[in-house]
Legacy VTK file of the C-alpha trace (Angstrom):
# vtk DataFile Version 3.0
C-alpha trace
ASCII
DATASET POLYDATA
POINTS 551 float
14.401 6.707 48.006
11.262 5.803 46.090
11.293 6.279 42.311
8.499 5.901 39.786
8.600 3.915 36.580
9.580 6.851 34.362
12.421 7.920 36.678
13.651 4.347 36.706
13.815 4.225 32.907
15.555 7.602 32.877
18.228 6.331 35.251
18.736 3.302 33.053
19.349 5.537 30.038
20.722 3.579 27.089
20.226 0.356 29.032
16.460 0.520 28.565
16.648 -1.268 25.237
18.563 -4.123 26.798
16.008 -4.350 29.610
13.210 -4.422 27.057
14.999 -7.218 25.238
15.120 -9.382 28.341
11.546 -8.635 29.360
9.764 -8.891 26.040
11.740 -11.042 23.662
12.383 -7.973 21.476
16.031 -7.968 20.347
18.043 -5.078 21.789
18.561 -2.100 19.496
21.900 -1.659 17.810
24.602 0.252 19.692
23.892 3.974 19.716
20.195 3.473 18.998
17.693 3.950 21.787
14.001 4.671 21.888
14.191 5.756 25.534
15.180 9.325 24.755
12.617 9.778 22.011
9.271 9.609 23.712
5.889 10.212 22.118
5.843 13.779 23.462
9.129 14.506 21.703
8.120 12.856 18.470
4.768 14.544 18.096
5.214 17.801 19.973
2.427 17.086 22.448
2.146 19.062 25.678
4.367 17.246 28.143
3.425 19.642 30.964
-0.275 18.844 31.000
-1.288 16.640 33.910
-4.128 14.515 32.499
-5.008 13.292 35.941
-8.093 11.066 36.102
-11.437 12.648 36.991
-12.191 9.884 39.492
-10.724 8.747 42.784
-8.879 5.517 41.908
-9.954 2.361 43.688
-7.626 -0.077 45.405
-7.060 -3.698 44.421
-9.742 -5.962 45.866
-10.908 -9.580 45.805
-14.579 -8.680 46.300
-17.073 -10.721 44.260
-18.579 -7.757 42.449
-17.821 -5.050 39.904
-16.210 -2.394 42.099
-16.146 1.211 40.804
-15.062 4.640 42.102
-17.530 6.777 44.039
-20.042 8.426 41.716
-20.110 5.609 39.155
-22.520 2.708 38.835
-23.065 -0.293 36.592
-26.123 -1.955 35.149
-26.319 -5.497 33.817
-27.454 -5.338 30.186
-27.406 -9.000 29.102
-26.408 -12.299 30.665
-25.840 -15.751 29.245
-29.202 -17.218 28.206
-31.143 -13.940 27.954
-33.593 -13.689 25.054
-32.426 -11.262 22.325
-35.165 -11.460 19.632
-38.710 -12.609 19.001
-37.485 -15.929 17.555
-36.115 -16.896 20.938
-32.384 -16.656 20.227
-30.347 -16.239 23.393
-27.258 -14.346 24.459
-24.109 -16.473 24.226
-21.530 -17.689 26.728
-18.472 -15.876 28.106
-18.931 -12.416 26.647
-15.766 -10.722 25.374
-15.332 -7.884 22.833
-18.125 -5.319 22.748
-18.824 -2.663 20.111
-21.589 -0.068 20.221
-23.067 1.072 16.891
-25.460 4.032 17.248
-28.914 3.995 15.696
-29.407 7.343 13.952
-26.266 8.637 15.651
-27.727 8.320 19.134
-25.653 7.650 22.235
-28.679 6.258 24.079
-30.010 3.864 21.431
-27.960 1.466 19.364
-26.789 -2.022 18.562
-24.208 -3.812 20.633
-22.071 -6.574 19.156
-20.695 -8.928 21.817
-18.204 -11.762 21.210
-18.580 -15.161 22.914
-15.159 -16.717 23.226
-15.278 -20.138 24.872
-16.977 -22.335 27.443
-14.141 -24.006 29.333
-15.130 -25.610 32.595
-18.336 -23.536 32.567
-19.600 -25.707 29.688
-21.493 -27.630 32.355
-24.006 -24.761 32.482
-24.425 -24.868 28.689
-25.083 -28.529 28.003
-24.432 -30.504 31.193
-21.037 -31.785 30.077
-18.836 -32.181 33.164
-15.430 -30.856 32.121
-14.073 -31.070 35.672
-14.399 -34.847 35.941
-14.319 -35.973 32.296
-11.415 -37.873 30.768
-9.794 -35.303 28.467
-8.528 -38.075 26.207
-12.103 -39.166 25.452
-14.563 -36.829 23.838
-17.887 -38.157 25.106
-20.095 -35.255 24.029
-23.300 -36.226 22.277
-24.346 -34.597 19.017
-26.895 -32.549 20.953
-24.234 -31.342 23.403
-21.939 -30.360 20.539
-24.740 -28.354 18.934
-25.427 -26.501 22.188
-21.699 -25.915 22.642
-21.295 -24.384 19.178
-24.440 -22.274 19.532
-23.111 -20.739 22.763
-20.073 -19.320 20.937
-19.565 -16.704 18.215
-21.287 -13.355 18.683
-24.561 -11.699 19.649
-26.149 -8.636 18.082
-28.417 -6.993 20.627
-30.418 -3.768 20.646
-29.952 -1.564 23.706
-31.748 1.618 24.812
-31.396 4.076 27.645
-34.627 5.471 29.021
-35.269 7.245 32.332
-31.578 6.931 33.109
-31.504 3.137 32.750
-30.039 0.933 30.023
-32.176 -2.008 28.894
-31.972 -4.870 26.424
-34.675 -4.924 23.731
-35.634 -8.585 24.022
-37.798 -8.679 20.864
-35.521 -6.569 18.628
-35.716 -6.984 14.847
-31.912 -6.647 14.856
-31.344 -9.266 17.543
-29.294 -12.062 16.042
-26.843 -14.824 16.821
-23.829 -15.522 14.591
-22.520 -18.732 16.107
-20.603 -21.923 15.577
-23.573 -23.090 13.493
-23.799 -20.097 11.088
-22.811 -20.208 7.411
-19.964 -17.874 6.352
-18.611 -17.031 2.912
-14.842 -17.071 2.386
-13.045 -14.211 0.635
-9.493 -13.502 -0.455
-6.589 -15.571 -1.812
-7.326 -18.713 0.214
-10.998 -18.969 -0.811
-11.531 -22.149 -2.817
-7.827 -23.010 -2.582
-6.213 -26.382 -2.038
-4.887 -25.023 1.273
-8.506 -24.804 2.495
-9.590 -27.987 0.739
-11.538 -25.972 -1.813
-13.836 -24.253 0.679
-15.715 -21.150 -0.461
-18.278 -21.459 2.321
-17.702 -22.709 5.860
-19.903 -23.337 8.869
-19.411 -21.533 12.142
-17.324 -19.016 13.995
-16.040 -19.545 17.520
-13.181 -18.683 19.863
-14.172 -15.068 19.157
-11.902 -13.034 21.389
-11.678 -9.346 20.563
-12.329 -7.467 17.330
-12.923 -4.028 15.905
-15.266 -1.933 13.835
-14.927 -0.869 10.210
-15.233 2.599 8.722
-18.419 1.419 6.972
-20.289 0.426 10.142
-19.731 -3.323 10.237
-17.989 -5.504 12.798
-14.729 -7.429 12.576
-14.623 -10.325 15.038
-11.492 -12.374 15.630
-11.200 -16.140 15.936
-8.501 -16.899 18.477
-7.916 -20.288 20.175
-9.966 -22.346 17.743
-8.029 -25.624 18.043
-9.738 -26.679 21.270
-13.229 -26.230 19.844
-12.324 -28.043 16.619
-11.138 -31.027 18.657
-13.937 -31.063 21.224
-16.669 -30.696 18.587
-15.103 -33.252 16.226
-14.970 -30.786 13.332
-13.358 -32.090 10.132
-11.255 -29.134 8.939
-9.316 -26.745 11.189
-8.350 -24.530 8.233
-11.881 -23.118 8.272
-11.099 -21.327 11.550
-8.556 -18.812 12.843
-9.709 -15.958 10.622
-11.130 -12.446 10.957
-14.853 -12.420 10.237
-16.957 -9.461 9.109
-20.620 -9.141 10.092
-23.231 -6.481 9.360
-25.347 -5.903 12.500
-27.817 -3.687 10.637
-28.710 -6.342 8.034
-30.168 -9.422 9.758
-30.269 -11.318 6.427
-26.603 -10.760 5.543
-24.102 -13.610 5.472
-20.918 -13.001 7.469
-17.542 -13.293 5.720
-14.173 -14.753 6.623
-11.395 -12.578 5.157
-8.423 -14.826 4.400
-6.216 -11.954 3.181
-5.780 -10.997 6.853
-4.115 -14.331 7.672
-4.911 -17.297 9.877
-3.622 -17.402 13.448
-4.923 -16.811 16.991
-6.325 -13.358 16.275
-6.899 -11.108 19.275
-8.351 -7.993 17.635
-8.212 -5.604 14.695
-7.415 -1.884 14.682
-8.298 -0.093 11.453
-6.966 3.217 10.152
-6.350 5.046 6.864
-2.778 5.636 5.683
-1.593 8.936 4.212
-1.745 7.103 0.870
-5.480 6.509 1.293
-5.004 2.764 1.753
-6.802 0.833 4.468
-4.530 -0.533 7.213
-5.490 -3.157 9.804
-3.226 -3.953 12.784
-3.460 -7.374 14.451
-1.762 -9.500 17.102
-1.419 -13.267 17.559
-2.224 -14.006 21.204
0.233 -16.739 22.131
3.738 -16.964 23.539
6.421 -16.175 20.954
3.975 -15.149 18.258
3.858 -12.080 16.057
2.473 -8.619 15.340
0.924 -8.107 11.886
-0.601 -5.435 9.722
-2.589 -5.633 6.514
-2.431 -2.910 3.846
-5.135 -2.882 1.174
-4.230 -2.687 -2.488
-7.000 -0.169 -3.198
-7.882 3.061 -1.448
-10.713 3.759 0.935
-13.652 5.613 -0.608
-15.963 7.218 1.994
-18.749 7.410 -0.602
-18.602 3.662 -1.334
-20.128 2.599 1.976
-20.149 -1.146 2.554
-18.510 -1.783 -0.831
-15.277 -0.844 0.939
-15.400 -4.348 2.386
-13.667 -5.508 -0.810
-10.529 -3.714 0.431
-10.182 -6.580 2.918
-9.959 -9.105 0.092
-6.856 -7.904 -1.773
-3.754 -6.436 -0.193
-0.450 -7.231 1.526
-0.017 -8.844 4.933
3.124 -7.850 6.871
4.828 -9.165 10.011
6.854 -6.902 12.312
10.595 -7.304 12.817
11.259 -5.207 15.923
15.014 -5.751 15.851
15.243 -3.947 12.523
12.187 -1.718 12.858
10.720 -3.035 9.611
7.542 -4.605 8.302
8.247 -7.715 6.223
5.787 -8.630 3.469
4.242 -12.107 3.684
3.875 -12.135 -0.078
4.665 -15.385 -1.862
5.373 -13.712 -5.211
7.880 -11.140 -3.932
9.465 -12.725 -0.848
12.123 -15.244 -1.919
12.367 -16.685 1.608
8.822 -18.003 1.305
9.496 -19.600 -2.070
12.692 -21.297 -0.928
11.459 -22.531 2.484
11.502 -26.324 2.911
10.113 -28.693 5.499
12.135 -31.392 7.256
11.555 -33.734 4.318
12.901 -31.244 1.809
9.481 -30.364 0.380
8.352 -26.737 -0.163
6.612 -25.245 2.852
4.568 -22.931 0.645
3.494 -23.218 -2.973
1.041 -20.289 -3.139
-0.191 -17.212 -1.298
-3.041 -19.336 0.017
-0.477 -21.604 1.706
1.177 -18.559 3.274
-2.098 -17.221 4.663
-3.389 -20.551 5.971
-0.021 -21.266 7.628
0.652 -17.696 8.718
2.684 -18.476 11.832
5.148 -20.599 9.883
5.387 -17.903 7.221
6.068 -15.191 9.815
8.820 -17.304 11.346
10.324 -18.009 7.934
10.736 -14.322 7.018
12.167 -13.224 10.362
9.214 -11.832 12.287
10.004 -11.082 15.938
8.466 -13.526 18.459
6.638 -11.509 21.116
5.146 -12.033 24.556
1.496 -12.686 23.749
0.617 -9.688 21.572
-3.028 -9.161 22.382
-4.881 -5.936 21.665
-3.488 -3.329 19.260
-5.080 0.120 19.037
-4.323 3.303 17.097
-4.023 6.518 19.122
-6.880 8.826 18.032
-4.723 11.980 18.076
-1.166 11.138 17.014
-1.674 7.847 15.151
0.860 5.838 17.169
0.061 2.152 17.709
-0.249 0.678 21.197
0.389 -3.041 21.679
-0.570 -4.988 24.813
1.981 -7.729 25.487
0.241 -9.710 28.202
3.108 -11.817 29.546
5.402 -14.758 28.809
6.648 -16.796 31.753
9.176 -18.556 29.490
10.988 -15.217 29.218
10.583 -14.332 32.879
8.044 -11.734 31.792
5.289 -12.400 34.301
3.685 -8.961 34.404
3.637 -7.862 30.768
3.939 -4.394 29.252
2.529 -2.006 26.680
4.631 -1.116 23.620
4.099 2.058 21.594
4.998 1.989 17.903
5.563 4.988 15.614
5.288 4.504 11.872
7.937 6.422 9.883
6.592 9.740 8.564
3.258 8.798 10.184
2.553 6.610 7.147
0.674 3.536 8.349
1.194 1.854 4.966
4.982 2.209 5.217
7.551 -0.450 6.077
9.654 1.276 8.784
8.860 2.079 12.416
10.291 2.919 15.835
8.976 1.803 19.203
9.235 2.392 22.921
8.184 0.552 26.062
5.282 2.771 27.115
4.231 1.105 30.375
5.397 -1.932 32.296
3.247 -4.166 34.452
4.298 -5.062 37.966
3.910 -4.030 41.622
5.477 -0.636 40.829
2.705 0.215 38.375
-0.190 -1.564 40.058
-1.336 -3.650 37.071
-0.323 -6.950 35.514
-1.100 -8.812 32.288
-2.517 -6.004 30.083
-5.099 -7.256 27.595
-7.774 -5.221 25.747
-7.104 -1.541 25.100
-9.401 1.385 24.305
-8.950 5.142 23.917
-11.195 7.987 24.936
-11.385 11.069 22.719
-8.693 12.847 24.752
-6.249 10.062 23.921
-6.217 8.476 27.378
-5.705 4.731 27.380
-8.097 2.336 29.130
-6.614 -1.095 29.842
-8.194 -4.287 31.160
-6.047 -7.029 32.649
-5.930 -10.775 32.140
-4.360 -12.508 35.121
-5.395 -16.137 34.707
-8.077 -17.346 37.084
-5.671 -20.016 38.356
-3.067 -17.396 39.353
-5.333 -14.625 40.567
-4.968 -13.553 44.206
-2.073 -15.917 44.825
1.722 -15.985 44.612
3.296 -13.050 42.815
-0.159 -11.865 41.671
-1.748 -11.683 45.135
-1.302 -7.929 45.591
-3.148 -7.173 42.324
-6.435 -8.620 43.586
-9.030 -9.479 40.943
-8.585 -8.416 37.324
-9.293 -4.769 36.685
-9.718 -1.795 34.365
-7.055 0.921 34.442
-6.839 4.500 33.139
-3.412 5.506 31.750
-2.686 9.004 30.366
-0.606 9.013 27.172
0.631 12.605 27.558
1.513 14.975 30.367
3.355 14.557 33.642
1.421 11.368 34.532
2.000 9.731 31.161
2.304 5.962 31.566
1.001 5.948 35.156
-1.875 3.556 35.830
-4.960 4.429 37.915
-7.417 1.641 38.700
-11.013 2.408 37.724
-12.751 -0.955 38.151
-12.319 -4.411 39.626
-13.979 -7.586 38.351
-15.849 -10.309 40.265
-14.033 -13.417 41.467
-12.430 -15.452 38.668
-13.483 -13.005 35.947
-11.868 -10.792 33.365
-13.417 -7.536 32.269
-13.086 -7.402 28.504
-13.963 -5.355 25.433
-14.216 -1.775 26.793
-16.176 0.490 24.410
-17.543 4.017 24.942
-20.738 5.471 23.516
-20.091 8.463 21.206
-20.871 10.957 24.001
-18.537 9.020 26.348
-21.181 8.967 29.071
-21.437 5.159 29.055
-18.728 2.518 28.979
-19.784 -0.989 27.898
-17.738 -3.821 29.338
-18.028 -7.591 29.441
-17.668 -9.658 32.585
-16.184 -12.891 31.302
-16.027 -16.258 33.087
-16.925 -15.169 36.655
-16.500 -18.161 38.936
-13.961 -19.869 36.695
-11.383 -22.206 38.264
-13.923 -23.823 40.538
-13.234 -27.188 42.159
-16.840 -28.375 42.181
-20.088 -27.331 40.506
-21.722 -27.654 43.913
-19.449 -24.938 45.295
-19.319 -21.948 42.914
-16.505 -19.468 43.585
-18.580 -16.512 42.329
-22.254 -15.636 42.585
-22.169 -12.539 40.358
-24.423 -10.772 39.553
-27.342 -12.128 41.566
-25.452 -12.898 44.781
-26.592 -15.287 47.479
-26.131 -18.893 46.372
-26.820 -18.181 42.688
-24.536 -19.562 40.001
-22.439 -16.858 38.335
-23.441 -15.824 34.809
-21.142 -14.018 32.373
-22.538 -11.009 30.546
-22.140 -7.383 29.530
-22.596 -4.278 31.675
-23.007 -0.528 31.147
-21.009 1.789 33.415
-22.313 5.345 33.862
-21.301 8.395 35.871
-18.741 9.899 33.484
LINES 1 552
551 0 1 2 3 4 5 6 7 8 9 10 11 12 13 14 15 16 17 18 19 20 21 22 23 24 25 26 27 28 29 30 31 32 33 34 35 36 37 38 39 40 41 42 43 44 45 46 47 48 49 50 51 52 53 54 55 56 57 58 59 60 61 62 63 64 65 66 67 68 69 70 71 72 73 74 75 76 77 78 79 80 81 82 83 84 85 86 87 88 89 90 91 92 93 94 95 96 97 98 99 100 101 102 103 104 105 106 107 108 109 110 111 112 113 114 115 116 117 118 119 120 121 122 123 124 125 126 127 128 129 130 131 132 133 134 135 136 137 138 139 140 141 142 143 144 145 146 147 148 149 150 151 152 153 154 155 156 157 158 159 160 161 162 163 164 165 166 167 168 169 170 171 172 173 174 175 176 177 178 179 180 181 182 183 184 185 186 187 188 189 190 191 192 193 194 195 196 197 198 199 200 201 202 203 204 205 206 207 208 209 210 211 212 213 214 215 216 217 218 219 220 221 222 223 224 225 226 227 228 229 230 231 232 233 234 235 236 237 238 239 240 241 242 243 244 245 246 247 248 249 250 251 252 253 254 255 256 257 258 259 260 261 262 263 264 265 266 267 268 269 270 271 272 273 274 275 276 277 278 279 280 281 282 283 284 285 286 287 288 289 290 291 292 293 294 295 296 297 298 299 300 301 302 303 304 305 306 307 308 309 310 311 312 313 314 315 316 317 318 319 320 321 322 323 324 325 326 327 328 329 330 331 332 333 334 335 336 337 338 339 340 341 342 343 344 345 346 347 348 349 350 351 352 353 354 355 356 357 358 359 360 361 362 363 364 365 366 367 368 369 370 371 372 373 374 375 376 377 378 379 380 381 382 383 384 385 386 387 388 389 390 391 392 393 394 395 396 397 398 399 400 401 402 403 404 405 406 407 408 409 410 411 412 413 414 415 416 417 418 419 420 421 422 423 424 425 426 427 428 429 430 431 432 433 434 435 436 437 438 439 440 441 442 443 444 445 446 447 448 449 450 451 452 453 454 455 456 457 458 459 460 461 462 463 464 465 466 467 468 469 470 471 472 473 474 475 476 477 478 479 480 481 482 483 484 485 486 487 488 489 490 491 492 493 494 495 496 497 498 499 500 501 502 503 504 505 506 507 508 509 510 511 512 513 514 515 516 517 518 519 520 521 522 523 524 525 526 527 528 529 530 531 532 533 534 535 536 537 538 539 540 541 542 543 544 545 546 547 548 549 550
């Protein structure tokens, strides 16, 4: 007899929590407590009978070297690495990731697109000629010129895009076109600014390792610095404490200086998800994308004022950072003044681990461990459901725990108060052959509350071993209510070696922007590319951002 995922969890009954513990590193719930019988439909009274079937014919897994979509949909390439984005000659960066569309005058066919540029990896050869495949990793032989090109390729791009005669185009001479890169000056805000923990820095140079991000309620961008250590080492940068933060940039003001908000903590940030609590406070959810790392949220001290516009940015400078303890269903404050565990923590030599809030924020992972945060299986994207306010967390995988396929957790704040300190959670969807997806990464919602999920099977594992049946990485549609809740339907497949990242809809939901990151990665030789996307033939693959239409 064949059973689906939801039937399987039903048969398990109270054992679901134990299964979740083994698969995710989340401690099992206490005896008599189970999230399995208290689904989102029950908690929020949503219509469990509605079907919410997709309005497209799902595609099948494929290894084709192209962006594959259902019948009736098409994609257009908007920008590729090296494309000109303004009259000064700035160019679109490497390995596009998070995308965010900001309308101009409220339009769904004319706006600004922020795009992250995460890393170079072995594709650095196409940036500055440095051969990462054959170089001695113990010797950094990059010249100063190569380092400059490397840092310029990372960070983010602000591009202007327009749709005319049914076709999306990049405005190559846009007055808004701008690069915020590893060479750009940033101001530092919050408790760690000017502190001893940051060696007195109030300004720093550069942002890089920009993975995902989010938008603010005042029309700016939050971009997240993730795996910064590699770039610091390879570019011979003097101070790693300047990186690993959430940055804020204003795409509509080309002369503005981006900020690094230290109150949100320093770790391998994946993204931010912003909402307003019932108290009026600003809340930002974040994950630390690494094995056995933590889920965080930040709660502002002040309240959001919709009339204050961009002055609301100051809410990101003073507040409380929390780490999640899933075993107890509580948020623990990472506050040096009120948390005795942080004040009493010692290193192996008997010296205090932390002497100030700046120390706590700069060394956030150690602080989270000290206060009992729950180690998780690569918490990547977090998003807030647009209808019921629940929080979805993509846990990509963790082979150390035997969790090769990953899962999506759904969290419910007590009394729907996002500023509160108590929550419940359930395992919403599990990756694996039974569901058709593996390694969930970035998440996005449409206005109906359906979840869109891209996957992140590593290029070295793709189409081989236990991942062979999944084909290339993909984009999946998952209803969050109705009889098909939690079931995954594949909408898109990426080119060879690539991830599709940063899904973002226009306000009318007629266009979906998506990045195609690192096509052709995991190649054995630069003379034999594994992907030729998007130009085909013998062309070298180029990462970039696309617009999907047909909705």
